[in-house]
C-alpha positions in Angstrom: 77.7 82.1 88.3 75.2 84.8 89.1 73.3 86.8 86.5 75.1 89.9 87.6 78.5 88.2 87.1 77.5 86.7 83.8 76.5 90.1 82.3 79.8 91.7 83.1 80.8 90.3 79.7 79.0 92.9 77.5 79.5 94.4 74.1 82.7 96.6 73.9 82.3 100.4 73.9 78.6 100.2 74.4 78.1 98.9 70.9 75.3 96.6 69.8 74.9 94.1 66.9 71.8 96.1 65.9 73.8 99.4 65.5 75.8 98.3 62.5 73.5 99.2 59.7 75.6 100.3 56.7 78.8 99.8 58.7 81.4 97.1 58.4 80.8 94.8 61.5 83.8 92.6 61.3 86.1 94.6 63.6 83.3 94.5 66.2 82.9 90.7 65.7 86.6 90.3 66.4 86.3 92.4 69.6 83.5 90.1 70.7 85.7 87.0 70.0 88.4 88.4 72.3 85.8 89.0 75.0 84.4 85.4 74.7 81.1 83.8 73.7 78.3 84.4 74.6 78.4 88.2 75.1 75.4 90.2 76.5 74.1 92.9 74.2 72.1 95.4 76.3 70.5 97.2 73.3 69.4 94.0 71.6 68.4 92.5 75.0 70.0 89.2 74.0 73.1 87.0 74.3 75.3 87.1 71.2 76.6 83.7 70.4 79.6 84.0 68.1 81.6 80.8 68.6 81.2 78.4 65.7 80.7 75.3 67.8 78.2 77.0 70.2 76.2 78.2 67.2 76.2 74.8 65.6 75.1 73.1 68.9 72.2 75.6 69.3 71.0 75.2 65.8 70.9 71.4 66.3 68.9 71.5 69.5 65.5 73.1 69.0 64.1 71.6 72.2 66.3 74.0 74.1 66.8 76.8 71.5 63.5 77.4 69.7 63.2 79.5 66.6 61.9 83.0 67.1 58.4 82.2 66.1 57.7 79.9 69.0 56.2 82.9 70.9 54.8 84.7 67.8 51.5 86.5 68.3 48.8 86.6 65.6 50.2 89.7 64.0 53.7 88.3 63.6 52.2 85.1 62.1 50.3 87.3 59.6 53.5 89.1 58.7 55.2 85.8 57.9 52.2 84.7 55.8 50.4 82.4 58.2 48.9 79.1 57.0 51.2 76.2 56.3 54.3 78.4 56.5 57.5 76.3 57.2 59.1 78.9 59.5 56.0 79.1 61.7 55.5 75.3 61.9 56.8 73.0 64.7 57.3 69.3 65.4 55.4 66.9 63.1 53.9 69.7 60.9 57.4 71.1 60.4 58.8 67.6 59.4 56.0 67.3 56.8 56.6 70.7 55.3 60.4 70.1 55.1 59.8 66.9 53.3 57.5 68.6 50.8 59.9 71.5 50.2 62.8 69.1 49.7 60.8 67.4 47.0 60.0 70.7 45.3 63.7 71.6 45.5 65.4 68.3 44.8 68.6 68.1 42.8 66.7 66.8 39.7 64.2 69.6 40.0 66.8 72.3 40.5 68.5 71.3 37.2 65.1 71.7 35.5 64.6 75.0 37.1 68.1 76.1 36.0 67.2 75.5 32.4 63.6 76.6 32.3 63.4 79.4 34.8 66.9 80.7 35.8 68.4 80.7 32.3 65.6 82.8 30.7 65.6 85.3 33.5 69.4 85.7 33.3 69.3 86.1 29.5 66.8 88.9 29.8 68.8 90.5 32.6 72.0 90.4 30.7 70.4 91.8 27.6 69.6 94.9 29.6 73.3 95.5 30.0 74.3 95.1 26.4 75.5 98.3 24.8 76.2 100.0 28.1 79.7 101.1 29.1 79.1 101.1 32.8 76.6 99.6 35.3 75.9 99.3 39.0 75.6 95.5 39.3 74.0 95.4 42.7 70.9 97.3 41.5 71.1 96.7 37.7 71.7 92.9 37.9 71.7 91.2 41.3 68.5 92.8 42.5 66.5 92.1 39.4 67.2 88.3 39.1 65.9 86.3 42.2 62.4 87.8 42.4 61.9 87.2 38.7 63.1 83.6 39.1 60.6 83.0 41.9 57.8 84.7 39.9 58.6 82.4 37.0 58.5 79.3 39.3 55.2 80.4 40.7 53.8 81.0 37.2 53.6 84.8 37.7 54.8 87.5 35.2 58.6 88.0 35.1 58.7 91.2 33.0 56.7 93.5 35.3 59.5 95.8 36.7 57.1 97.7 39.0 55.8 94.5 40.5 59.3 93.1 41.1 60.4 96.3 42.7 57.3 96.2 45.0 58.0 92.6 46.0 61.5 93.5 47.0 60.3 96.6 48.9 57.7 94.5 50.8 60.3 91.9 51.7 62.7 94.6 52.9 60.0 95.9 55.2 59.5 92.5 56.7 63.3 92.0 57.0 63.6 95.3 58.9 61.1 94.1 61.5 62.9 90.8 61.9 66.2 92.6 62.3 64.7 94.5 65.3 64.3 91.2 67.1 60.5 91.3 66.3 60.2 94.2 68.8 60.0 97.5 67.0 56.3 98.4 66.9 56.6 100.9 64.1 58.4 98.4 61.9 55.9 95.8 62.9 53.0 97.9 61.4 55.0 98.5 58.2 55.8 94.8 57.9 52.1 93.9 58.4 51.1 96.3 55.6 53.8 94.8 53.4 52.5 91.3 54.2 49.0 92.2 53.2 50.3 93.6 49.9 52.2 90.4 49.1 49.0 88.5 49.8 47.1 90.7 47.4 49.7 89.9 44.7 49.7 86.2 45.3 46.1 85.3 46.0 44.7 85.7 42.5 47.3 83.2 41.2 46.7 80.8 44.1 42.9 80.8 43.5 43.3 80.4 39.7 45.7 77.4 40.0 43.4 75.6 42.4 40.8 75.1 39.7 43.1 75.3 36.6 46.5 73.8 37.4 49.6 74.6 35.3 53.3 73.7 35.3 54.3 75.8 38.3 55.0 75.8 42.0 51.5 77.0 43.0 49.9 74.1 41.1 52.3 71.6 42.7 51.4 73.0 46.1 47.7 72.3 45.5 48.3 68.9 43.9 51.2 67.4 45.9 51.2 68.9 49.5 48.3 66.7 50.6 50.4 63.6 49.7 52.8 64.7 52.5 50.0 64.8 55.1 49.7 68.6 54.8 46.1 69.8 55.3 45.6 72.4 52.7 43.1 75.2 52.3 43.6 78.6 50.7 45.4 80.0 53.7 47.7 77.0 53.9 48.6 77.3 50.2 49.2 81.0 50.7 51.5 80.3 53.6 53.7 77.9 51.7 53.9 80.2 48.7 54.6 83.3 50.8 57.7 81.7 52.3 58.9 80.7 48.9 58.2 84.3 47.7 60.2 85.7 50.7 63.1 83.3 51.1 63.7 83.0 47.4 64.1 86.6 46.6 65.7 89.0 49.1 68.4 86.6 50.4 69.6 85.6 47.0 69.8 89.2 45.8 72.4 89.8 48.5 74.1 86.4 47.8 74.6 87.3 44.1 75.9 90.7 45.0 78.5 89.2 47.4 79.7 86.6 44.9 80.1 89.3 42.3 82.1 91.4 44.7 84.5 88.6 45.4 85.4 88.2 41.7 85.5 91.9 41.1 87.7 92.7 44.1 90.5 90.3 43.1 91.6 89.6 39.5 93.1 86.2 40.6 89.7 85.2 41.9 88.0 86.4 38.7 90.5 84.4 36.6 90.0 81.3 38.7 86.2 81.5 38.4 86.4 81.9 34.7 88.8 78.9 34.5 86.8 76.2 36.2 83.4 75.3 37.5 85.0 74.0 40.7 86.6 77.4 41.4 83.4 79.2 40.6 81.6 77.0 43.1 84.3 77.7 45.7 83.8 81.5 45.0 80.1 81.1 45.8 80.9 79.2 49.1 83.6 81.6 50.2 81.3 84.6 49.5 78.6 82.9 51.7 81.1 82.2 54.4 82.9 85.6 54.4 79.9 87.8 54.0 77.0 85.8 55.5 74.0 87.3 53.8 71.9 86.6 56.9 74.2 88.0 59.6 72.4 86.5 62.6 69.4 84.4 63.6 67.2 84.7 66.7 66.5 81.9 69.1 64.7 81.7 72.5 66.0 79.6 75.3 63.3 77.1 76.4 64.9 76.2 79.7 67.9 77.4 81.9 70.9 76.1 80.0 74.6 76.5 79.7 76.1 78.2 76.6 79.8 78.1 76.9 80.6 79.3 80.5 77.3 81.2 80.8 73.9 80.3 82.2 71.2 81.5 79.8 67.8 81.8 81.5 64.6 80.3 80.2 62.8 82.9 78.0 66.0 84.8 77.2 66.9 85.5 73.6 70.1 84.4 72.0 71.3 85.8 68.7 73.3 83.3 66.7 75.9 85.5 65.1 76.7 83.4 62.1 78.7 86.1 60.3 81.2 86.0 63.2 81.1 82.2 63.6 81.9 81.8 59.9 85.2 83.6 60.6 86.0 81.6 63.7 89.8 80.9 63.4 89.3 77.7 65.4 87.2 76.5 62.5 88.5 78.3 59.4 92.3 78.9 59.1 93.0 82.5 57.8 89.3 83.2 58.2 89.3 86.7 56.6 90.9 85.5 53.4 89.4 84.1 50.3 90.6 80.5 50.0 89.2 78.6 47.0 90.8 75.3 48.2 89.2 75.0 51.6 88.9 71.3 52.4 85.3 71.6 53.5 83.9 74.6 51.5 80.3 74.1 52.5 81.1 73.8 56.2 79.9 77.3 57.0 76.6 78.4 58.7 75.3 80.7 56.0 72.2 78.5 55.5 72.0 77.5 59.1 72.0 73.9 60.3 69.6 71.4 61.9 65.9 71.3 61.3 65.7 75.0 60.5 68.4 75.0 57.8 67.4 76.7 54.6 65.5 74.3 52.3 66.1 76.5 49.3 69.9 76.5 49.6 70.4 74.5 46.4 68.3 76.9 44.5 70.1 79.9 45.9 73.5 78.4 45.1 72.5 77.6 41.6 71.3 81.2 41.0 74.5 82.6 42.5 76.6 80.3 40.3 74.8 81.0 37.1 74.5 84.7 37.6 78.2 85.0 38.3 79.2 82.7 35.5 77.1 84.3 32.9 78.2 87.9 33.5 81.9 87.2 33.7 81.7 85.2 30.5 79.6 87.7 28.7 81.9 90.6 29.6 85.5 89.4 29.5 86.9 92.8 30.5 84.5 93.4 33.4 86.1 95.3 36.3 85.3 97.8 39.1 85.1 101.4 38.0 88.0 103.1 39.8 86.4 106.5 39.3 83.1 105.6 41.0 82.0 105.1 44.5 83.7 101.9 45.9 81.7 99.0 47.4 81.0 98.9 51.1 79.0 96.6 53.4 75.4 97.8 53.4 72.2 97.1 55.4 72.1 95.2 58.7 70.3 91.9 59.1 70.6 90.8 55.4 73.8 92.3 54.0 75.8 92.7 50.8 78.5 94.7 49.3 77.6 97.7 47.1 77.4 99.7 45.1 79.1 97.5 42.5 80.0 100.2 39.9 81.7 98.5 37.0 83.1 99.1 33.6 81.5 96.4 31.5 83.6 96.4 28.4 82.3 94.9 25.2 80.1 91.8 25.5 80.9 88.6 23.6 
């Protein structure tokens, strides 16, 4: 099949995956599905892969479909934090870093973090809502939790509202550049400035813990990373902590908001989540599948290869459209509906698969579970405010439903 023939399957109506900021994209995804996968996106200059099996195969084959940082220049590496950053690493270095991160985020450690870091942050966050009749839970609750949890884990202050807001703003600037396919030069400069600011916030703690360790992530990085064969200097430690700082805050903000939306949008789902831990866990998984916080991920083709019925050329970008794949009817019956009894609830692609799957998925799930559980238990009459602006799908690359204007009711 010639390149000209291949690219006759293009996005409908001249649309692009990158043109859906603050717009519901799911109708567009269904049009893509009818056209077939992959589909050429002229504006994004990439192939959109939206079939579940095709996405899964690409995720599992990094030799042919490398992550977007394989061609990263020095500026992009700086934006991501540099050093021993797991997203920038490849081959043996990547294996070592994954092993180290999985130790930091093991099941036993997650339970400890739940009790000693997540629970106190949630208690303080919920206390801010007491006595209020209404709230906007995306901003007043979901957005204030994850960055504080990561700060607690890193041994940084958790009660500095201005610092937390700045962390989220810096991460948003970096996310905007990633969403552009790493191509927008104006966004690149803003992301670089944001990266430098995050370094300024982290470095004093990284330097202090090197000489005077405490019970926190930064100290464990200095003490334990060398045991995994990771050569560590200040830049290396900064790279590890920067990725924890980034991945552990922005994505989970959206994850909590989406889980809250699912229980607020349907009284039956709310009742089920209150009734059992299993149903609550299913709510979290369905929110991850239905909303897909990270809508898509970029990969570069390392050789001419077949994706479905299409030849993708070496050096071309593919965009793994996980948000569409997670609603693939060949994989998920009644894909647009909430089903708390799906036989394989974690079978979605929200955290990716293969060697680039999210090493912090257990921490994210725990935060989503606890944040949802605590607020629906504390406010038994919690419901959406019918007189306020209703929720809609916001942002682009990382997305969530909002605003979540609610009537709280009296706390217990």
